[in-house]
KEDO-237411 format. One record per residue (C-alpha): residue number from 1; residue in three letters; chain; x negated, y negated, z negated. Coordinates in nm, 2 decimals. Each point is the difference from the previous one (the first is absolute). Layout:
% KEDO-237411
> NUM;Ala;A;X;Y;Z
...
//
This chain:
% KEDO-237411
> 1;Met;A;-0.16;2.05;0.05
> 2;Glu;A;-0.04;0.16;-0.33
> 3;Arg;A;0.27;-0.01;-0.26
> 4;Lys;A;-0.06;-0.12;-0.35
> 5;Thr;A;0.07;0.21;-0.31
> 6;Ala;A;0.35;-0.03;-0.14
> 7;Lys;A;0.06;-0.24;-0.29
> 8;Arg;A;0.23;0.05;-0.29
> 9;Ala;A;0.36;-0.11;-0.01
> 10;Ala;A;0.08;-0.33;-0.16
> 11;Phe;A;0.31;-0.08;-0.22
> 12;Thr;A;0.04;-0.38;-0.01
> 13;Pro;A;0.28;-0.16;-0.21
> 14;Gln;A;0.10;-0.32;0.19
> 15;Thr;A;0.03;-0.35;-0.14
> 16;Met;A;0.38;0.02;0.03
> 17;Gly;A;0.01;0.32;-0.20
> 18;Ala;A;-0.21;-0.16;-0.28
> 19;Phe;A;0.23;-0.31;0.01
> 20;Val;A;0.32;0.21;-0.03
> 21;Leu;A;-0.15;0.20;-0.29
> 22;Leu;A;-0.06;-0.32;-0.18
> 23;Leu;A;0.36;-0.11;0.06
> 24;Ile;A;0.12;0.33;-0.13
> 25;Ile;A;-0.20;-0.04;-0.32
> 26;Leu;A;0.12;-0.36;-0.05
> 27;Ser;A;0.36;0.10;0.07
> 28;Phe;A;0.00;0.28;-0.26
> 29;Thr;A;-0.18;-0.22;-0.25
> 30;Ala;A;0.23;-0.30;0.04
> 31;Gly;A;0.31;0.23;0.00
> 32;Ile;A;-0.10;0.17;-0.33
> 33;Ile;A;-0.10;-0.33;-0.17
> 34;Arg;A;0.30;-0.19;0.12
> 35;Arg;A;0.23;0.30;0.01
> 36;Glu;A;0.13;-0.09;0.34
> 37;Met;A;0.13;0.30;0.20
> 38;Val;A;-0.05;-0.17;0.34
> 39;Leu;A;-0.37;-0.03;-0.05
> 40;Thr;A;-0.02;0.36;-0.12
> 41;Leu;A;0.20;0.13;0.30
> 42;Thr;A;-0.22;-0.21;0.24
> 43;Gly;A;-0.31;0.15;-0.15
> 44;Ala;A;0.15;0.36;0.02
> 45;Thr;A;0.10;-0.05;0.36
> 46;Leu;A;-0.35;-0.13;0.10
> 47;Leu;A;-0.16;0.28;-0.19
> 48;Ala;A;0.21;0.26;0.18
> 49;Val;A;-0.10;-0.14;0.34
> 50;Trp;A;-0.36;-0.04;-0.10
> 51;Ala;A;-0.02;0.35;-0.14
> 52;Tyr;A;0.17;0.15;0.32
> 53;Cys;A;-0.26;-0.18;0.22
> 54;Leu;A;-0.29;0.12;-0.21
> 55;Val;A;0.11;0.37;-0.04
> 56;Met;A;0.12;0.04;0.36
> 57;Thr;A;-0.31;-0.17;0.15
> 58;Leu;A;-0.23;0.24;-0.19
> 59;Leu;A;0.23;0.30;0.08
> 60;Leu;A;0.00;-0.07;0.37
> 61;Ala;A;-0.37;-0.07;0.00
> 62;Leu;A;-0.06;0.34;-0.16
> 63;Phe;A;0.23;0.16;0.25
> 64;His;A;-0.20;-0.14;0.30
> 65;Cys;A;-0.34;0.05;-0.15
> 66;Arg;A;-0.09;0.29;0.22
> 67;Arg;A;0.14;-0.17;0.31
> 68;Ala;A;-0.22;-0.31;-0.06
> 69;Gly;A;-0.30;0.23;-0.01
> 70;Arg;A;0.08;0.12;0.36
> 71;Val;A;0.06;-0.34;0.15
> 72;Ser;A;-0.24;-0.16;0.25
> 73;Ile;A;0.03;-0.34;0.17
> 74;Arg;A;-0.19;-0.12;0.30
> 75;Leu;A;0.02;-0.29;0.25
> 76;Ser;A;0.02;0.03;0.38
> 77;Pro;A;-0.14;-0.18;0.19
> 78;Glu;A;-0.28;-0.11;-0.23
> 79;Lys;A;-0.09;-0.29;0.23
> 80;Ile;A;0.25;-0.27;0.09
> 81;Thr;A;-0.01;-0.37;0.09
> 82;Ile;A;0.16;-0.28;-0.20
> 83;Gly;A;0.38;0.03;0.01
> 84;Gly;A;-0.03;0.37;0.11
> 85;Ser;A;0.17;0.29;-0.17
> 86;Thr;A;-0.13;0.32;-0.15
> 87;Glu;A;0.18;0.31;-0.11
> 88;Ile;A;-0.01;0.15;-0.35
> 89;Ile;A;0.01;0.38;0.04
> 90;Tyr;A;0.13;0.17;-0.32
> 91;Met;A;-0.07;0.37;-0.03
> 92;Glu;A;0.03;0.27;-0.27
> 93;Gly;A;-0.25;0.28;-0.01
> 94;Leu;A;-0.26;0.10;0.26
> 95;Glu;A;0.21;0.28;0.15
> 96;Asn;A;0.32;-0.04;0.21
> 97;Thr;A;0.23;0.06;-0.29
> 98;Val;A;0.35;-0.15;-0.01
> 99;Asn;A;0.06;-0.29;-0.23
> 100;Gln;A;0.28;0.03;-0.25
> 101;Lys;A;0.23;-0.28;-0.06
> 102;Ile;A;-0.14;-0.25;-0.25
> 103;Phe;A;0.23;0.01;-0.31
> 104;Gln;A;0.10;-0.34;-0.16
> 105;Leu;A;0.21;-0.10;-0.30
> 106;Pro;A;0.25;-0.28;-0.02
> 107;Gly;A;-0.20;-0.32;-0.05
> 108;Ile;A;-0.34;0.18;0.03
> 109;Leu;A;-0.18;-0.03;0.33
> 110;Val;A;-0.29;0.18;0.17
> 111;Arg;A;-0.22;-0.21;0.22
> 112;Cys;A;-0.35;0.01;0.16
> 113;Arg;A;-0.23;-0.30;0.01
> 114;Val;A;-0.29;-0.07;0.23
> 115;Leu;A;-0.26;-0.24;-0.15
> 116;Leu;A;-0.25;-0.17;0.23
> 117;Asn;A;-0.26;-0.26;-0.09
> 118;Thr;A;-0.28;-0.19;0.18
> 119;Val;A;-0.33;-0.11;-0.16
> 120;Asp;A;0.12;-0.36;0.00
> 121;Lys;A;0.31;0.07;-0.20
> 122;Arg;A;0.26;0.05;0.28
> 123;Arg;A;0.26;0.25;-0.10
> 124;Val;A;0.27;0.21;0.17
> 125;Val;A;0.25;0.19;-0.21
> 126;Tyr;A;0.27;0.20;0.18
> 127;Asp;A;0.27;0.21;-0.18
> 128;Phe;A;0.20;0.27;0.18
> 129;Lys;A;0.24;0.28;-0.08
> 130;Pro;A;-0.15;0.35;0.04
> 131;Ala;A;0.17;0.24;0.22
> 132;Phe;A;0.35;0.10;-0.10
> 133;Arg;A;0.04;0.25;0.28
> 134;Ser;A;-0.15;0.32;0.12
> 135;Gly;A;-0.33;-0.02;0.19
> 136;Ile;A;-0.37;-0.01;-0.07
> 137;Glu;A;-0.07;-0.37;0.05
> 138;Gln;A;0.17;-0.34;-0.01
> 139;Gln;A;-0.11;-0.32;0.18
> 140;Glu;A;0.04;-0.36;-0.12
> 141;Thr;A;-0.12;-0.30;0.20
> 142;Phe;A;-0.12;-0.33;-0.14
> 143;Thr;A;-0.17;-0.31;0.14
> 144;Val;A;-0.32;-0.18;-0.11
> 145;Asn;A;-0.04;-0.37;0.07
> 146;Lys;A;-0.34;-0.07;-0.14
> 147;Arg;A;-0.34;0.10;0.14
> 148;Gly;A;-0.22;0.23;-0.22
> 149;Ala;A;-0.15;0.33;-0.08
> 150;Tyr;A;0.25;0.16;-0.25
> 151;Phe;A;-0.12;0.25;-0.26
> 152;Ser;A;0.19;0.19;-0.26
> 153;Gly;A;-0.08;0.18;-0.32
> 154;Tyr;A;0.32;0.20;-0.01
> 155;Asp;A;0.37;0.00;0.11
> 156;Glu;A;0.28;0.06;-0.24
> 157;Phe;A;0.29;0.25;-0.04
> 158;Ala;A;0.22;-0.18;-0.25
> 159;Val;A;0.31;0.06;-0.21
> 160;Phe;A;0.17;-0.31;-0.15
> 161;Asp;A;0.33;-0.13;-0.12
> 162;Ile;A;0.20;-0.24;0.21
> 163;Leu;A;0.01;-0.26;-0.29
> 164;Gly;A;-0.38;-0.02;-0.01
> 165;Phe;A;-0.05;0.13;-0.35
> 166;Phe;A;-0.24;0.29;0.06
> 167;Arg;A;-0.22;0.13;0.28
> 168;Phe;A;-0.19;0.33;0.03
> 169;Ala;A;-0.25;0.01;0.28
> 170;Phe;A;-0.20;0.30;0.13
> 171;Arg;A;-0.32;-0.12;0.18
> 172;Ile;A;-0.04;0.16;0.34
> 173;Pro;A;-0.37;0.02;0.11
> 174;Ala;A;-0.08;-0.23;0.29
> 175;Glu;A;-0.25;0.04;0.28
> 176;Ser;A;-0.34;-0.15;-0.06
> 177;Gly;A;-0.11;-0.29;0.22
> 178;Ala;A;0.22;-0.25;0.18
> 179;Arg;A;0.35;0.14;0.04
> 180;Leu;A;0.11;-0.27;0.23
> 181;Leu;A;-0.19;-0.25;0.22
> 182;Val;A;0.20;-0.30;0.11
> 183;Ser;A;-0.18;-0.17;0.29
> 184;Pro;A;0.03;-0.38;0.04
> 185;Asn;A;0.16;-0.15;0.31
> 186;Ala;A;-0.24;-0.20;0.22
> 187;Ala;A;0.04;-0.37;-0.01
> 188;Ala;A;0.19;-0.15;0.29
> 189;Glu;A;-0.30;-0.18;0.14
> 190;Pro;A;-0.36;0.09;-0.08
> 191;Val;A;-0.21;-0.27;-0.16
> 192;Pro;A;-0.24;-0.15;0.26
> 193;Val;A;-0.35;0.11;-0.08
> 194;Met;A;-0.34;-0.06;0.14
> 195;Ala;A;-0.10;0.37;-0.03
> 196;Arg;A;0.15;0.21;0.27
> 197;Gly;A;-0.10;0.36;0.00
> 198;Gly;A;-0.14;0.11;0.34
> 199;Glu;A;-0.13;-0.34;0.11
> 200;Thr;A;-0.33;-0.16;-0.04
> 201;Ser;A;0.01;-0.30;-0.24
> 202;Arg;A;-0.24;-0.19;0.23
> 203;Gln;A;0.29;-0.19;0.15
> 204;Glu;A;0.11;-0.11;-0.35
> 205;Ile;A;-0.32;-0.20;-0.05
> 206;Pro;A;0.05;-0.36;0.12
> 207;Pro;A;-0.24;-0.10;0.28
> 208;Thr;A;-0.31;-0.20;-0.11
> 209;Glu;A;-0.23;-0.23;0.19
> 210;Arg;A;-0.31;0.15;0.15
> 211;Ser;A;-0.33;-0.12;-0.15
> 212;Asp;A;-0.35;0.14;-0.03
> 213;Tyr;A;0.08;0.09;-0.36
> 214;Leu;A;0.25;0.26;0.13
> 215;Ile;A;-0.21;0.16;0.27
> 216;Asp;A;-0.07;0.32;-0.20
> 217;His;A;0.34;0.01;-0.18
> 218;Arg;A;0.35;0.12;0.08
> 219;Pro;A;0.33;-0.02;-0.20
> 220;Tyr;A;0.04;0.25;-0.28
> 221;Val;A;0.25;0.28;0.04
> 222;Pro;A;0.09;0.26;-0.27
> 223;Gly;A;-0.24;0.29;0.02
> 224;Asp;A;-0.31;-0.22;0.02
> 225;Asp;A;-0.26;0.04;-0.27
> 226;Pro;A;0.07;-0.28;-0.25
> 227;Arg;A;-0.38;-0.03;-0.05
> 228;Arg;A;-0.03;-0.13;0.35
> 229;Val;A;0.24;-0.29;-0.06
> 230;Asn;A;-0.17;-0.35;0.03
> 231;Trp;A;0.13;-0.15;-0.32
> 232;Lys;A;-0.19;-0.32;0.05
> 233;Leu;A;0.18;-0.05;0.33
> 234;Tyr;A;0.33;0.08;-0.17
> 235;Ser;A;-0.06;-0.28;-0.26
> 236;His;A;-0.02;-0.25;0.29
> 237;Gly;A;0.28;0.11;0.23
> 238;Gly;A;0.23;0.21;-0.22
> 239;Glu;A;0.00;0.29;0.25
> 240;Leu;A;-0.17;0.33;-0.04
> 241;Phe;A;-0.28;0.09;0.25
> 242;Val;A;-0.24;0.29;0.00
> 243;Arg;A;-0.36;0.01;0.13
> 244;Gln;A;0.01;0.17;0.34
> 245;Gly;A;-0.13;0.35;-0.04
> 246;Glu;A;0.21;0.18;0.26
> 247;His;A;0.15;-0.11;0.32
> 248;Glu;A;0.36;0.10;-0.07
> 249;Pro;A;0.18;-0.03;-0.34
> 250;Pro;A;0.18;0.31;-0.13
> 251;Pro;A;0.37;-0.01;0.09
> 252;Gln;A;0.24;-0.08;-0.28
> 253;Ser;A;0.25;0.28;0.05
> 254;Asn;A;0.06;0.11;-0.36
> 255;Leu;A;0.22;-0.18;-0.26
> 256;Ile;A;0.08;0.06;-0.36
> 257;Ile;A;0.29;-0.16;-0.18
> 258;Leu;A;-0.05;-0.03;-0.38
> 259;Ile;A;0.30;-0.07;-0.22
> 260;Asp;A;-0.10;-0.17;-0.33
> 261;Thr;A;0.29;0.09;-0.23
> 262;Gln;A;-0.12;-0.19;-0.31
> 263;Tyr;A;0.22;-0.29;-0.11
> 264;Asp;A;0.01;-0.27;-0.26
> 265;Ser;A;0.24;0.09;-0.28
> 266;Ser;A;0.26;-0.24;-0.13
> 267;Met;A;-0.14;0.03;-0.35
> 268;Gly;A;-0.33;-0.12;0.14
> 269;Gly;A;0.15;-0.30;0.16
> 270;Gly;A;0.03;0.16;0.34
> 271;Phe;A;0.30;0.05;0.24
> 272;Phe;A;0.09;0.36;-0.05
> 273;Gly;A;0.16;0.23;-0.25
> 274;Val;A;-0.01;0.38;0.07
> 275;Lys;A;0.32;0.00;0.22
> 276;Arg;A;-0.09;-0.31;0.19
> 277;Ala;A;-0.36;0.12;0.06
> 278;Ala;A;0.13;0.33;0.14
> 279;Lys;A;0.22;-0.20;0.24
> 280;Ala;A;-0.30;-0.22;0.10
> 281;Val;A;-0.21;0.31;0.07
> 282;Asp;A;0.28;0.12;0.23
> 283;Leu;A;-0.06;-0.31;0.22
> 284;Leu;A;-0.37;0.10;0.03
> 285;Cys;A;0.09;0.35;0.10
> 286;Glu;A;0.26;-0.11;0.25
> 287;Asn;A;-0.24;-0.24;0.17
> 288;Ala;A;-0.28;0.25;0.01
> 289;Leu;A;0.23;0.26;0.16
> 290;Ala;A;0.11;-0.26;0.26
> 291;Ile;A;-0.36;-0.05;0.10
> 292;Ile;A;-0.06;0.37;0.02
> 293;Asn;A;0.30;0.05;0.22
> 294;Asn;A;-0.09;-0.29;0.22
> 295;Ala;A;-0.36;0.12;0.05
> 296;Gly;A;0.10;0.31;0.20
> 297;Lys;A;-0.09;0.36;-0.04
> 298;Glu;A;-0.33;-0.03;0.17
> 299;Lys;A;-0.14;-0.23;-0.27
> 300;Asp;A;-0.21;0.13;-0.29
> 301;Ile;A;0.15;-0.16;-0.31
> 302;Gln;A;-0.06;0.10;-0.36
> 303;Ile;A;0.20;-0.12;-0.29
> 304;Gly;A;-0.08;-0.01;-0.37
> 305;Phe;A;0.11;-0.16;-0.32
> 306;Thr;A;-0.10;-0.06;-0.36
> 307;Asn;A;-0.12;0.31;-0.18
> 308;Met;A;0.06;0.22;0.30
> 309;Ser;A;-0.24;0.12;0.28
> 310;Ala;A;0.07;-0.10;0.35
> 311;Lys;A;0.19;0.21;0.26
> 312;Ser;A;-0.08;0.00;0.37
> 313;Gly;A;0.23;-0.01;0.30
> 314;Asn;A;-0.22;0.26;0.16
> 315;Ser;A;0.15;0.27;-0.22
> 316;Leu;A;0.34;-0.17;-0.08
> 317;Thr;A;0.27;-0.10;0.24
> 318;Gln;A;0.15;-0.35;-0.03
> 319;Ala;A;0.30;0.15;-0.18
> 320;Glu;A;-0.22;0.18;-0.25
> 321;Leu;A;-0.19;-0.32;-0.07
> 322;Gly;A;0.34;-0.16;-0.08
> 323;Phe;A;0.06;0.27;-0.26
> 324;Phe;A;-0.36;-0.06;-0.13
> 325;Leu;A;0.12;-0.36;-0.07
> 326;Ala;A;0.25;0.14;-0.25
> 327;Tyr;A;-0.28;0.06;-0.25
> 328;Pro;A;-0.12;-0.36;-0.08
> 329;Ala;A;0.09;-0.10;-0.35
> 330;Ala;A;0.00;-0.35;-0.13
> 331;Leu;A;-0.28;-0.04;-0.26
> 332;Pro;A;-0.06;-0.29;-0.24
> 333;Val;A;-0.33;-0.18;0.05
> 334;Ala;A;-0.10;0.10;-0.36
> 335;Met;A;-0.01;0.37;0.11
> 336;Ala;A;-0.34;0.13;0.12
> 337;Ala;A;0.04;0.09;0.37
> 338;Asp;A;-0.20;-0.01;0.33
> 339;Leu;A;0.06;-0.01;0.37
> 340;Pro;A;-0.15;0.29;0.19
> 341;Pro;A;-0.34;-0.03;0.17
> 342;Val;A;0.00;-0.09;0.38
> 343;Pro;A;-0.25;0.14;0.26
> 344;Asp;A;-0.22;-0.26;0.17
> 345;Asp;A;0.16;0.06;0.34
> 346;Arg;A;0.35;-0.12;-0.10
> 347;Trp;A;0.16;-0.34;0.02
> 348;Ile;A;0.16;-0.08;-0.34
> 349;Leu;A;0.34;-0.15;-0.04
> 350;Ile;A;0.13;-0.05;-0.36
> 351;Phe;A;0.35;-0.07;-0.11
> 352;Ala;A;0.03;-0.15;-0.35
> 353;Leu;A;0.25;-0.18;-0.23
> 354;Pro;A;-0.04;-0.36;-0.10
> 355;Arg;A;-0.16;-0.04;-0.34
> 356;Ile;A;-0.11;-0.26;-0.24
> 357;Trp;A;-0.22;0.23;-0.21
> 358;Ala;A;-0.36;0.00;0.13
> 359;Gly;A;-0.16;0.26;-0.22
> 360;Asp;A;-0.16;0.34;0.07
> 361;Thr;A;0.25;0.15;0.24
> 362;Ala;A;-0.01;0.27;0.26
> 363;Leu;A;-0.01;-0.26;0.28
> 364;Glu;A;-0.29;-0.19;-0.17
> 365;Arg;A;-0.21;0.32;-0.04
> 366;Phe;A;0.07;0.11;0.36
> 367;Leu;A;-0.11;-0.33;0.14
> 368;Ser;A;-0.31;0.00;-0.21
> 369;Arg;A;-0.10;0.35;0.12
> 370;Asn;A;0.07;-0.10;0.36
> 371;Ala;A;-0.17;-0.34;0.00
> 372;Asn;A;-0.09;-0.14;0.35
> 373;Arg;A;0.24;0.23;0.18
> 374;Leu;A;0.27;-0.16;0.21
> 375;Ile;A;0.33;0.05;-0.18
> 376;Glu;A;0.35;-0.13;0.08
> 377;Leu;A;0.20;-0.07;-0.32
> 378;Ile;A;0.37;-0.07;0.01
> 379;Phe;A;0.20;-0.11;-0.31
> 380;Ile;A;0.37;0.10;0.06
> 381;Tyr;A;0.29;-0.15;-0.19
> 382;Asp;A;0.37;0.02;0.01
> 383;Ile;A;0.15;-0.33;0.10
> 384;Asn;A;0.32;0.08;-0.18
> 385;Glu;A;-0.16;0.09;-0.33
> 386;Arg;A;-0.14;-0.31;-0.17
> 387;Gly;A;-0.12;-0.10;0.35
> 388;Ile;A;-0.14;-0.35;-0.08
> 389;Glu;A;-0.21;0.12;-0.30
> 390;Gln;A;-0.12;0.31;0.18
> 391;Ala;A;-0.07;-0.19;0.32
> 392;Ala;A;-0.22;-0.25;-0.19
> 393;Ala;A;-0.19;0.28;-0.18
> 394;Ala;A;-0.05;0.19;0.33
> 395;Glu;A;-0.13;-0.31;0.17
> 396;Thr;A;-0.23;-0.07;-0.29
> 397;Cys;A;-0.13;0.35;0.00
> 398;Ala;A;-0.06;-0.02;0.38
> 399;Ala;A;-0.19;-0.32;-0.03
> 400;Ile;A;-0.22;0.13;-0.28
> 401;Tyr;A;-0.09;0.33;0.18
> 402;Asn;A;-0.06;-0.18;0.33
> 403;Arg;A;-0.30;-0.16;-0.17
> 404;Arg;A;-0.17;0.34;-0.02
> 405;Ser;A;-0.23;0.12;0.27
> 406;Gly;A;0.17;0.23;0.25
> 407;Ile;A;0.35;-0.02;-0.14
> 408;Arg;A;0.29;-0.14;0.21
> 409;Ala;A;0.29;-0.05;-0.24
> 410;Arg;A;0.35;-0.14;0.05
> 411;Ala;A;0.35;0.00;-0.16
> 412;Val;A;0.30;0.15;0.18
> 413;Gly;A;0.36;-0.04;-0.12
> 414;Val;A;0.25;0.27;0.10
> 415;Tyr;A;0.37;0.07;-0.06
//
């Protein structure tokens, strides 16, 4: 991965430093006006400490300026699962030179900071002490407990005082792209679904009575041309049949799982804020991964989600598909977004969040573009997070979408 160009150093007076400076001014002012030696001495003492922190922080930052320009930080491994650990590898220079001991002053510290962020506002901040011994690299280990694709604009080599008055940070260029992929863990039990990759869906269609009206028809299976569906017959019996044009229906061996990451925001009267929405999307990812793992390696399963193109199991292993699930970001329904297009030969399974907003969403646009296709739609909600309200909304959503042609929707509560 390419490295970004270096950014300038940043000297940032902290809130505590500004507050102490205000106390110093007030102490001197009150001491002079009221002629109280105690207040004057208090102001002088605070000023001495404040000045020491300021001068020594700047002096030590100047001393380590060249060192900060040689520092590089990388993570290894770059792919872990939730609860897994990755190492921070701190190095100085591109050649095998020997690090010198990092000089510090009393009360003035030198630390490095790794800054990682996901698109849906998850953040990992890890501080560590750079090497104080000989050697060309130092390793620190930290754990990440939230799924996501973590990016970083820069890391920091910082000099600051122990009292928190001042901080001088050199920005270390970070690698472009996702620096850390944290794959979700699969749900304990896969959600029962009608679509099973590798099997024909003929057996999923309930048997019907024989009649002369059905002589030239057979049950619809994904892959059939929607133009051959007998919609008049569907309006009578509620089942999809196609006019017989070939003796054997095409087998349903391909499945695509779409994850709709759009959510109703709390400000709009919905269930989710940004943090809760990210957690809800985790449930969608965990259940999608459980189905992928349960399907077996021989099944051809694709996976896609809002605003991202689909990936296929033909070119990705099950583990890699798990890391692909680190990318979904929770998106408010007000944001313009779309689900990826799906080939005609694939059975469609959609995981979505309960909602009460029925406007122009990614799900609505996808269903409009794929009218008359057989789609399985599952609204997943966390039983422990406002379970009663979300359950009611999920059931309502399922009932509404079940009225549409070709859609089989239901609500599923998980822990």
